[in-house]
Structures are given as C-alpha cells and as structure tokens.
PDB file of N, CA, C and O in Angstrom:
ATOM      1  N   MET A   1       4.465   5.177 -19.122  1.00  0.00           N
ATOM      2  CA  MET A   1       5.054   4.252 -19.016  1.00  0.00           C
ATOM      3  C   MET A   1       4.223   2.925 -18.135  1.00  0.00           C
ATOM      4  O   MET A   1       4.073   3.067 -16.921  1.00  0.00           O
ATOM      5  N   ALA A   2       3.910   2.156 -18.551  1.00  0.00           N
ATOM      6  CA  ALA A   2       3.347   0.888 -18.228  1.00  0.00           C
ATOM      7  C   ALA A   2       4.024   0.386 -17.101  1.00  0.00           C
ATOM      8  O   ALA A   2       5.255   0.405 -17.134  1.00  0.00           O
ATOM      9  N   LEU A   3       3.420  -0.080 -16.060  1.00  0.00           N
ATOM     10  CA  LEU A   3       4.076  -0.598 -14.965  1.00  0.00           C
ATOM     11  C   LEU A   3       3.596  -1.977 -14.993  1.00  0.00           C
ATOM     12  O   LEU A   3       2.420  -2.165 -14.680  1.00  0.00           O
ATOM     13  N   PRO A   4       4.565  -3.286 -15.426  1.00  0.00           N
ATOM     14  CA  PRO A   4       3.833  -4.706 -14.797  1.00  0.00           C
ATOM     15  C   PRO A   4       3.341  -4.819 -13.916  1.00  0.00           C
ATOM     16  O   PRO A   4       3.755  -4.233 -12.916  1.00  0.00           O
ATOM     17  N   LYS A   5       2.166  -5.671 -13.870  1.00  0.00           N
ATOM     18  CA  LYS A   5       1.285  -6.142 -12.575  1.00  0.00           C
ATOM     19  C   LYS A   5       2.226  -7.194 -12.147  1.00  0.00           C
ATOM     20  O   LYS A   5       2.715  -8.113 -12.805  1.00  0.00           O
ATOM     21  N   ASN A   6       2.402  -6.819 -10.719  1.00  0.00           N
ATOM     22  CA  ASN A   6       2.765  -7.963  -9.670  1.00  0.00           C
ATOM     23  C   ASN A   6       2.206  -8.195  -8.489  1.00  0.00           C
ATOM     24  O   ASN A   6       2.717  -8.818  -7.559  1.00  0.00           O
ATOM     25  N   VAL A   7       0.910  -7.581  -8.530  1.00  0.00           N
ATOM     26  CA  VAL A   7       0.113  -7.707  -7.231  1.00  0.00           C
ATOM     27  C   VAL A   7      -0.936  -8.290  -7.897  1.00  0.00           C
ATOM     28  O   VAL A   7      -1.163  -8.184  -9.102  1.00  0.00           O
ATOM     29  N   GLY A   8      -1.731  -9.065  -6.883  1.00  0.00           N
ATOM     30  CA  GLY A   8      -2.975  -9.436  -7.590  1.00  0.00           C
ATOM     31  C   GLY A   8      -3.990 -10.216  -6.364  1.00  0.00           C
ATOM     32  O   GLY A   8      -3.395 -10.665  -5.385  1.00  0.00           O
ATOM     33  N   GLY A   9      -5.396 -10.358  -6.423  1.00  0.00           N
ATOM     34  CA  GLY A   9      -5.906 -11.246  -5.384  1.00  0.00           C
ATOM     35  C   GLY A   9      -5.949 -11.036  -4.246  1.00  0.00           C
ATOM     36  O   GLY A   9      -6.231  -9.876  -3.946  1.00  0.00           O
ATOM     37  N   ARG A  10      -5.761 -11.781  -3.389  1.00  0.00           N
ATOM     38  CA  ARG A  10      -5.467 -11.359  -1.631  1.00  0.00           C
ATOM     39  C   ARG A  10      -4.974 -10.370  -1.522  1.00  0.00           C
ATOM     40  O   ARG A  10      -5.595  -9.431  -1.024  1.00  0.00           O
ATOM     41  N   ASP A  11      -3.518 -10.225  -2.007  1.00  0.00           N
ATOM     42  CA  ASP A  11      -2.728  -9.392  -1.770  1.00  0.00           C
ATOM     43  C   ASP A  11      -3.044  -8.244  -1.960  1.00  0.00           C
ATOM     44  O   ASP A  11      -2.885  -7.465  -1.020  1.00  0.00           O
ATOM     45  N   ARG A  12      -3.500  -7.829  -3.005  1.00  0.00           N
ATOM     46  CA  ARG A  12      -4.231  -6.727  -3.419  1.00  0.00           C
ATOM     47  C   ARG A  12      -5.343  -5.897  -2.409  1.00  0.00           C
ATOM     48  O   ARG A  12      -5.297  -4.802  -1.850  1.00  0.00           O
ATOM     49  N   ILE A  13      -6.001  -6.600  -2.447  1.00  0.00           N
ATOM     50  CA  ILE A  13      -7.451  -6.840  -1.259  1.00  0.00           C
ATOM     51  C   ILE A  13      -6.521  -6.208   0.058  1.00  0.00           C
ATOM     52  O   ILE A  13      -6.619  -5.043   0.443  1.00  0.00           O
ATOM     53  N   ALA A  14      -5.676  -7.153   0.607  1.00  0.00           N
ATOM     54  CA  ALA A  14      -5.071  -6.507   2.017  1.00  0.00           C
ATOM     55  C   ALA A  14      -4.374  -5.484   1.731  1.00  0.00           C
ATOM     56  O   ALA A  14      -4.533  -4.600   2.573  1.00  0.00           O
ATOM     57  N   ARG A  15      -3.520  -5.157   0.739  1.00  0.00           N
ATOM     58  CA  ARG A  15      -3.022  -3.637   0.539  1.00  0.00           C
ATOM     59  C   ARG A  15      -3.928  -2.722   0.760  1.00  0.00           C
ATOM     60  O   ARG A  15      -3.710  -1.896   1.647  1.00  0.00           O
ATOM     61  N   ALA A  16      -5.141  -2.672   0.001  1.00  0.00           N
ATOM     62  CA  ALA A  16      -6.059  -1.848   0.149  1.00  0.00           C
ATOM     63  C   ALA A  16      -6.559  -1.596   1.456  1.00  0.00           C
ATOM     64  O   ALA A  16      -6.694  -0.458   1.907  1.00  0.00           O
ATOM     65  N   VAL A  17      -6.842  -2.657   2.083  1.00  0.00           N
ATOM     66  CA  VAL A  17      -7.390  -2.722   3.408  1.00  0.00           C
ATOM     67  C   VAL A  17      -6.443  -1.846   4.622  1.00  0.00           C
ATOM     68  O   VAL A  17      -6.712  -0.882   5.338  1.00  0.00           O
ATOM     69  N   LEU A  18      -5.049  -2.820   4.431  1.00  0.00           N
ATOM     70  CA  LEU A  18      -4.141  -1.913   5.090  1.00  0.00           C
ATOM     71  C   LEU A  18      -3.825  -0.465   4.583  1.00  0.00           C
ATOM     72  O   LEU A  18      -3.170   0.217   5.373  1.00  0.00           O
ATOM     73  N   GLY A  19      -4.130   0.033   3.569  1.00  0.00           N
ATOM     74  CA  GLY A  19      -3.911   1.685   3.022  1.00  0.00           C
ATOM     75  C   GLY A  19      -4.952   2.132   4.175  1.00  0.00           C
ATOM     76  O   GLY A  19      -4.656   2.431   5.332  1.00  0.00           O
ATOM     77  N   VAL A  20      -6.010   2.111   3.696  1.00  0.00           N
ATOM     78  CA  VAL A  20      -7.251   2.852   4.748  1.00  0.00           C
ATOM     79  C   VAL A  20      -7.015   2.673   6.091  1.00  0.00           C
ATOM     80  O   VAL A  20      -7.209   3.639   6.829  1.00  0.00           O
ATOM     81  N   ALA A  21      -6.593   1.519   6.609  1.00  0.00           N
ATOM     82  CA  ALA A  21      -6.390   1.614   8.064  1.00  0.00           C
ATOM     83  C   ALA A  21      -5.150   2.647   8.470  1.00  0.00           C
ATOM     84  O   ALA A  21      -5.201   3.491   9.364  1.00  0.00           O
ATOM     85  N   SER A  22      -3.749   2.302   7.376  1.00  0.00           N
ATOM     86  CA  SER A  22      -2.849   3.481   7.625  1.00  0.00           C
ATOM     87  C   SER A  22      -3.496   4.864   7.836  1.00  0.00           C
ATOM     88  O   SER A  22      -3.363   5.592   8.820  1.00  0.00           O
ATOM     89  N   LEU A  23      -4.258   5.097   6.667  1.00  0.00           N
ATOM     90  CA  LEU A  23      -4.711   6.793   6.400  1.00  0.00           C
ATOM     91  C   LEU A  23      -5.657   7.111   7.811  1.00  0.00           C
ATOM     92  O   LEU A  23      -5.726   8.232   8.315  1.00  0.00           O
ATOM     93  N   ALA A  24      -6.240   6.114   8.245  1.00  0.00           N
ATOM     94  CA  ALA A  24      -7.139   6.222   9.484  1.00  0.00           C
ATOM     95  C   ALA A  24      -5.899   6.662  10.799  1.00  0.00           C
ATOM     96  O   ALA A  24      -5.941   7.627  11.562  1.00  0.00           O
ATOM     97  N   LEU A  25      -5.101   5.831  10.726  1.00  0.00           N
ATOM     98  CA  LEU A  25      -4.175   5.838  11.756  1.00  0.00           C
ATOM     99  C   LEU A  25      -3.181   7.166  11.568  1.00  0.00           C
ATOM    100  O   LEU A  25      -2.632   7.504  12.617  1.00  0.00           O
ATOM    101  N   ALA A  26      -2.948   7.757  10.705  1.00  0.00           N
ATOM    102  CA  ALA A  26      -2.811   8.701  10.461  1.00  0.00           C
ATOM    103  C   ALA A  26      -3.512  10.058  11.083  1.00  0.00           C
ATOM    104  O   ALA A  26      -3.054  10.937  11.813  1.00  0.00           O
ATOM    105  N   GLY A  27      -4.523   9.908  10.625  1.00  0.00           N
ATOM    106  CA  GLY A  27      -5.425  10.974  10.977  1.00  0.00           C
ATOM    107  C   GLY A  27      -5.571  11.054  12.503  1.00  0.00           C
ATOM    108  O   GLY A  27      -5.624  12.138  13.084  1.00  0.00           O
ATOM    109  N   GLY A  28      -5.633   9.921  13.107  1.00  0.00           N
ATOM    110  CA  GLY A  28      -5.931  10.058  14.483  1.00  0.00           C
ATOM    111  C   GLY A  28      -4.555  10.478  15.071  1.00  0.00           C
ATOM    112  O   GLY A  28      -4.602  11.196  16.070  1.00  0.00           O
ATOM    113  N   ALA A  29      -3.371  10.136  14.600  1.00  0.00           N
ATOM    114  CA  ALA A  29      -2.394  10.500  15.072  1.00  0.00           C
ATOM    115  C   ALA A  29      -1.999  12.150  15.356  1.00  0.00           C
ATOM    116  O   ALA A  29      -1.447  12.773  16.262  1.00  0.00           O
ATOM    117  N   VAL A  30      -2.501  12.414  14.280  1.00  0.00           N
ATOM    118  CA  VAL A  30      -2.333  13.779  14.188  1.00  0.00           C
ATOM    119  C   VAL A  30      -3.179  14.588  14.871  1.00  0.00           C
ATOM    120  O   VAL A  30      -2.764  15.611  15.414  1.00  0.00           O
ATOM    121  N   LEU A  31      -4.432  14.219  14.915  1.00  0.00           N
ATOM    122  CA  LEU A  31      -5.419  14.788  16.271  1.00  0.00           C
ATOM    123  C   LEU A  31      -4.900  14.524  17.663  1.00  0.00           C
ATOM    124  O   LEU A  31      -5.255  15.318  18.534  1.00  0.00           O
ATOM    125  N   LEU A  32      -4.224  13.667  17.947  1.00  0.00           N
ATOM    126  CA  LEU A  32      -3.562  13.390  19.292  1.00  0.00           C
ATOM    127  C   LEU A  32      -2.211  14.205  19.338  1.00  0.00           C
ATOM    128  O   LEU A  32      -1.421  14.198  20.282  1.00  0.00           O
ATOM    129  N   GLY A  33      -2.089  14.858  18.246  1.00  0.00           N
ATOM    130  CA  GLY A  33      -0.704  15.261  18.468  1.00  0.00           C
ATOM    131  C   GLY A  33       0.609  14.682  18.434  1.00  0.00           C
ATOM    132  O   GLY A  33       1.604  15.042  19.064  1.00  0.00           O
ATOM    133  N   TYR A  34       0.456  13.549  17.453  1.00  0.00           N
ATOM    134  CA  TYR A  34       1.778  12.783  17.373  1.00  0.00           C
ATOM    135  C   TYR A  34       2.067  13.050  15.556  1.00  0.00           C
ATOM    136  O   TYR A  34       1.750  12.256  14.670  1.00  0.00           O
ATOM    137  N   GLY A  35       2.484  13.870  15.444  1.00  0.00           N
ATOM    138  CA  GLY A  35       2.406  14.329  14.070  1.00  0.00           C
ATOM    139  C   GLY A  35       3.726  13.225  13.369  1.00  0.00           C
ATOM    140  O   GLY A  35       3.367  12.569  12.391  1.00  0.00           O
ATOM    141  N   GLY A  36       4.505  13.122  13.626  1.00  0.00           N
ATOM    142  CA  GLY A  36       5.789  12.513  13.390  1.00  0.00           C
ATOM    143  C   GLY A  36       4.962  10.844  12.847  1.00  0.00           C
ATOM    144  O   GLY A  36       4.996  10.266  11.761  1.00  0.00           O
ATOM    145  N   ILE A  37       4.310  10.506  14.090  1.00  0.00           N
ATOM    146  CA  ILE A  37       3.559   9.026  13.397  1.00  0.00           C
ATOM    147  C   ILE A  37       2.739   9.370  12.139  1.00  0.00           C
ATOM    148  O   ILE A  37       2.808   8.857  11.022  1.00  0.00           O
ATOM    149  N   GLY A  38       2.074  10.202  12.516  1.00  0.00           N
ATOM    150  CA  GLY A  38       0.766  10.701  11.439  1.00  0.00           C
ATOM    151  C   GLY A  38       1.536  10.573  10.221  1.00  0.00           C
ATOM    152  O   GLY A  38       1.145   9.847   9.307  1.00  0.00           O
ATOM    153  N   VAL A  39       2.721  11.308  10.150  1.00  0.00           N
ATOM    154  CA  VAL A  39       3.254  11.361   8.734  1.00  0.00           C
ATOM    155  C   VAL A  39       3.857  10.273   8.209  1.00  0.00           C
ATOM    156  O   VAL A  39       4.010  10.066   7.005  1.00  0.00           O
ATOM    157  N   LEU A  40       4.260   9.454   9.248  1.00  0.00           N
ATOM    158  CA  LEU A  40       5.012   8.008   8.453  1.00  0.00           C
ATOM    159  C   LEU A  40       3.580   7.154   8.110  1.00  0.00           C
ATOM    160  O   LEU A  40       3.535   6.661   6.983  1.00  0.00           O
ATOM    161  N   ALA A  41       2.597   6.979   8.858  1.00  0.00           N
ATOM    162  CA  ALA A  41       1.502   6.179   8.620  1.00  0.00           C
ATOM    163  C   ALA A  41       0.833   6.870   7.376  1.00  0.00           C
ATOM    164  O   ALA A  41       0.329   6.075   6.583  1.00  0.00           O
ATOM    165  N   LEU A  42       0.751   7.993   7.107  1.00  0.00           N
ATOM    166  CA  LEU A  42      -0.020   8.560   5.820  1.00  0.00           C
ATOM    167  C   LEU A  42       0.885   8.314   4.581  1.00  0.00           C
ATOM    168  O   LEU A  42       0.412   8.370   3.446  1.00  0.00           O
ATOM    169  N   VAL A  43       2.238   8.032   4.825  1.00  0.00           N
ATOM    170  CA  VAL A  43       3.394   7.547   3.406  1.00  0.00           C
ATOM    171  C   VAL A  43       3.115   6.422   3.445  1.00  0.00           C
ATOM    172  O   VAL A  43       2.946   6.017   2.295  1.00  0.00           O
ATOM    173  N   ALA A  44       2.888   5.256   4.556  1.00  0.00           N
ATOM    174  CA  ALA A  44       2.569   3.994   4.286  1.00  0.00           C
ATOM    175  C   ALA A  44       1.469   3.848   3.782  1.00  0.00           C
ATOM    176  O   ALA A  44       1.474   3.178   2.749  1.00  0.00           O
ATOM    177  N   GLY A  45       0.176   4.358   4.241  1.00  0.00           N
ATOM    178  CA  GLY A  45      -0.702   4.323   3.947  1.00  0.00           C
ATOM    179  C   GLY A  45      -1.257   4.493   2.218  1.00  0.00           C
ATOM    180  O   GLY A  45      -2.153   3.884   1.633  1.00  0.00           O
ATOM    181  N   ALA A  46      -0.344   5.544   1.740  1.00  0.00           N
ATOM    182  CA  ALA A  46      -0.393   6.200   0.370  1.00  0.00           C
ATOM    183  C   ALA A  46       0.272   5.191  -0.654  1.00  0.00           C
ATOM    184  O   ALA A  46      -0.054   4.992  -1.824  1.00  0.00           O
ATOM    185  N   GLY A  47       1.500   4.482   0.237  1.00  0.00           N
ATOM    186  CA  GLY A  47       1.886   3.492  -0.510  1.00  0.00           C
ATOM    187  C   GLY A  47       1.165   2.203  -1.096  1.00  0.00           C
ATOM    188  O   GLY A  47       1.323   1.645  -2.182  1.00  0.00           O
ATOM    189  N   PHE A  48       0.322   1.908  -0.031  1.00  0.00           N
ATOM    190  CA  PHE A  48      -0.417   0.466  -0.269  1.00  0.00           C
ATOM    191  C   PHE A  48      -1.497   0.752  -0.778  1.00  0.00           C
ATOM    192  O   PHE A  48      -2.161  -0.188  -1.214  1.00  0.00           O
ATOM    193  N   LEU A  49      -2.000   2.043  -0.888  1.00  0.00           N
ATOM    194  CA  LEU A  49      -2.806   2.235  -1.877  1.00  0.00           C
ATOM    195  C   LEU A  49      -2.435   2.431  -3.620  1.00  0.00           C
ATOM    196  O   LEU A  49      -2.983   2.211  -4.700  1.00  0.00           O
ATOM    197  N   PHE A  50      -1.442   2.860  -3.215  1.00  0.00           N
ATOM    198  CA  PHE A  50      -0.733   2.875  -4.993  1.00  0.00           C
ATOM    199  C   PHE A  50      -1.057   1.528  -5.438  1.00  0.00           C
ATOM    200  O   PHE A  50      -1.885   1.223  -6.297  1.00  0.00           O
ATOM    201  N   ASN A  51      -0.120   0.561  -4.582  1.00  0.00           N
ATOM    202  CA  ASN A  51       0.018  -0.736  -4.965  1.00  0.00           C
ATOM    203  C   ASN A  51      -1.248  -1.489  -5.265  1.00  0.00           C
ATOM    204  O   ASN A  51      -1.391  -2.208  -6.254  1.00  0.00           O
ATOM    205  N   ALA A  52      -2.035  -1.301  -4.464  1.00  0.00           N
ATOM    206  CA  ALA A  52      -3.437  -1.796  -4.779  1.00  0.00           C
ATOM    207  C   ALA A  52      -4.097  -1.308  -6.246  1.00  0.00           C
ATOM    208  O   ALA A  52      -4.638  -1.968  -7.132  1.00  0.00           O
ATOM    209  N   ALA A  53      -3.864  -0.098  -6.144  1.00  0.00           N
ATOM    210  CA  ALA A  53      -4.633   0.600  -7.413  1.00  0.00           C
ATOM    211  C   ALA A  53      -3.641   0.593  -8.788  1.00  0.00           C
ATOM    212  O   ALA A  53      -4.143   0.909  -9.867  1.00  0.00           O
ATOM    213  N   THR A  54      -2.486   0.290  -8.718  1.00  0.00           N
ATOM    214  CA  THR A  54      -1.750  -0.080  -9.924  1.00  0.00           C
ATOM    215  C   THR A  54      -1.184  -1.619 -10.181  1.00  0.00           C
ATOM    216  O   THR A  54      -0.701  -2.074 -11.218  1.00  0.00           O
ATOM    217  N   ARG A  55      -1.360  -2.156  -9.131  1.00  0.00           N
ATOM    218  CA  ARG A  55      -1.109  -3.651  -9.103  1.00  0.00           C
ATOM    219  C   ARG A  55       0.489  -3.546  -9.280  1.00  0.00           C
ATOM    220  O   ARG A  55       0.966  -4.494  -9.903  1.00  0.00           O
ATOM    221  N   PHE A  56       1.122  -2.868  -8.979  1.00  0.00           N
ATOM    222  CA  PHE A  56       2.291  -3.148  -9.348  1.00  0.00           C
ATOM    223  C   PHE A  56       3.373  -2.598  -7.592  1.00  0.00           C
ATOM    224  O   PHE A  56       3.138  -1.646  -6.848  1.00  0.00           O
ATOM    225  N   CYS A  57       3.998  -3.189  -7.531  1.00  0.00           N
ATOM    226  CA  CYS A  57       5.000  -2.974  -6.146  1.00  0.00           C
ATOM    227  C   CYS A  57       6.361  -3.215  -6.307  1.00  0.00           C
ATOM    228  O   CYS A  57       6.748  -4.378  -6.424  1.00  0.00           O
ATOM    229  N   GLY A  58       7.255  -2.147  -6.333  1.00  0.00           N
ATOM    230  CA  GLY A  58       8.193  -2.145  -6.503  1.00  0.00           C
ATOM    231  C   GLY A  58       9.420  -3.084  -5.533  1.00  0.00           C
ATOM    232  O   GLY A  58      10.411  -3.615  -6.035  1.00  0.00           O
ATOM    233  N   VAL A  59       9.112  -3.114  -4.266  1.00  0.00           N
ATOM    234  CA  VAL A  59       9.551  -4.214  -3.167  1.00  0.00           C
ATOM    235  C   VAL A  59       9.680  -5.616  -4.220  1.00  0.00           C
ATOM    236  O   VAL A  59      10.673  -6.147  -4.716  1.00  0.00           O
ATOM    237  N   ASN A  60       8.240  -5.938  -4.309  1.00  0.00           N
ATOM    238  CA  ASN A  60       8.018  -7.348  -4.955  1.00  0.00           C
ATOM    239  C   ASN A  60       8.973  -7.391  -6.437  1.00  0.00           C
ATOM    240  O   ASN A  60       9.641  -8.406  -6.637  1.00  0.00           O
ATOM    241  N   ALA A  61       9.014  -6.135  -7.565  1.00  0.00           N
ATOM    242  CA  ALA A  61       9.600  -6.542  -8.680  1.00  0.00           C
ATOM    243  C   ALA A  61      10.998  -6.911  -8.270  1.00  0.00           C
ATOM    244  O   ALA A  61      11.597  -7.814  -8.854  1.00  0.00           O
ATOM    245  N   LEU A  62      11.663  -6.061  -7.028  1.00  0.00           N
ATOM    246  CA  LEU A  62      13.251  -6.221  -6.651  1.00  0.00           C
ATOM    247  C   LEU A  62      12.971  -7.709  -6.249  1.00  0.00           C
ATOM    248  O   LEU A  62      13.758  -8.464  -6.819  1.00  0.00           O
ATOM    249  N   LEU A  63      12.305  -8.186  -5.641  1.00  0.00           N
ATOM    250  CA  LEU A  63      12.416  -9.693  -5.101  1.00  0.00           C
ATOM    251  C   LEU A  63      12.176 -10.601  -5.894  1.00  0.00           C
ATOM    252  O   LEU A  63      12.462 -11.780  -5.685  1.00  0.00           O
ATOM    253  N   GLY A  64      11.635 -10.178  -6.878  1.00  0.00           N
ATOM    254  CA  GLY A  64      11.114 -11.385  -8.191  1.00  0.00           C
ATOM    255  C   GLY A  64       9.780 -11.878  -7.483  1.00  0.00           C
ATOM    256  O   GLY A  64       9.649 -13.102  -7.489  1.00  0.00           O
ATOM    257  N   ILE A  65       8.989 -11.310  -7.008  1.00  0.00           N
ATOM    258  CA  ILE A  65       7.588 -11.875  -6.504  1.00  0.00           C
ATOM    259  C   ILE A  65       6.460 -11.195  -7.437  1.00  0.00           C
ATOM    260  O   ILE A  65       6.349 -10.030  -7.819  1.00  0.00           O
ATOM    261  N   ASP A  66       5.671 -12.324  -7.663  1.00  0.00           N
ATOM    262  CA  ASP A  66       4.587 -12.244  -8.628  1.00  0.00           C
ATOM    263  C   ASP A  66       3.542 -12.753  -8.031  1.00  0.00           C
ATOM    264  O   ASP A  66       3.527 -13.974  -7.871  1.00  0.00           O
ATOM    265  N   THR A  67       2.464 -11.978  -7.578  1.00  0.00           N
ATOM    266  CA  THR A  67       1.170 -12.181  -6.908  1.00  0.00           C
ATOM    267  C   THR A  67       0.027 -12.743  -7.887  1.00  0.00           C
ATOM    268  O   THR A  67      -0.915 -13.494  -7.636  1.00  0.00           O
ATOM    269  N   CYS A  68       0.372 -12.209  -8.932  1.00  0.00           N
ATOM    270  CA  CYS A  68      -0.841 -12.225 -10.067  1.00  0.00           C
ATOM    271  C   CYS A  68      -1.083 -13.717 -10.575  1.00  0.00           C
ATOM    272  O   CYS A  68      -0.118 -14.447 -10.802  1.00  0.00           O
ATOM    273  N   SER A  69      -2.232 -14.095 -10.727  1.00  0.00           N
ATOM    274  CA  SER A  69      -2.214 -15.252 -11.260  1.00  0.00           C
ATOM    275  C   SER A  69      -2.625 -15.173 -12.929  1.00  0.00           C
ATOM    276  O   SER A  69      -3.717 -14.741 -13.297  1.00  0.00           O
ATOM    277  N   ARG A  70      -1.687 -15.606 -13.764  1.00  0.00           N
ATOM    278  CA  ARG A  70      -2.267 -15.605 -15.017  1.00  0.00           C
ATOM    279  C   ARG A  70      -2.579 -16.438 -15.805  1.00  0.00           C
ATOM    280  O   ARG A  70      -1.654 -16.706 -16.571  1.00  0.00           O
ATOM    281  N   ARG A  71      -3.691 -17.113 -16.017  1.00  0.00           N
ATOM    282  CA  ARG A  71      -4.417 -18.207 -16.323  1.00  0.00           C
ATOM    283  C   ARG A  71      -4.554 -17.970 -18.000  1.00  0.00           C
ATOM    284  O   ARG A  71      -5.170 -18.782 -18.690  1.00  0.00           O
TER     285      ARG A  71
END
C-alpha cells in the first residue's frame, strides 16, 4: 500500500533534523540513567525519521495539511 505524500520541502528537512536530534537525545538520556525519557525520545525520533523518509504524516492527513509542492 502506497502512502499519499503530504510532507515536503522544508518540512521534510526539519523532520529529518528533529529525528536525528531526538535519537541523539535518547542515547544521552539512556547513558545518564533517564530510561523513560530515552524511550520517549527514541519513539519521537523514529516517528520523525519515518515521516521524512516516506513523506507521509498521519497527523497531517487527519488535519488536512499538505506541505508538498505539486507543480
């Protein structure tokens, strides 16, 4: 099943950067003994990277938001 694209341009780049930053935060939190925060950051980072890679966001779809430029 192909997901419709609704994430594009700067939005996609921002999600990729936030995903990597969240994963780094997760690693740091786990090393410092904050496992709960680490798990939350890991889930958030994986979600952001999924959005950036597939160009689909379920929340955007629910709200009717489309940041793709279709020319």
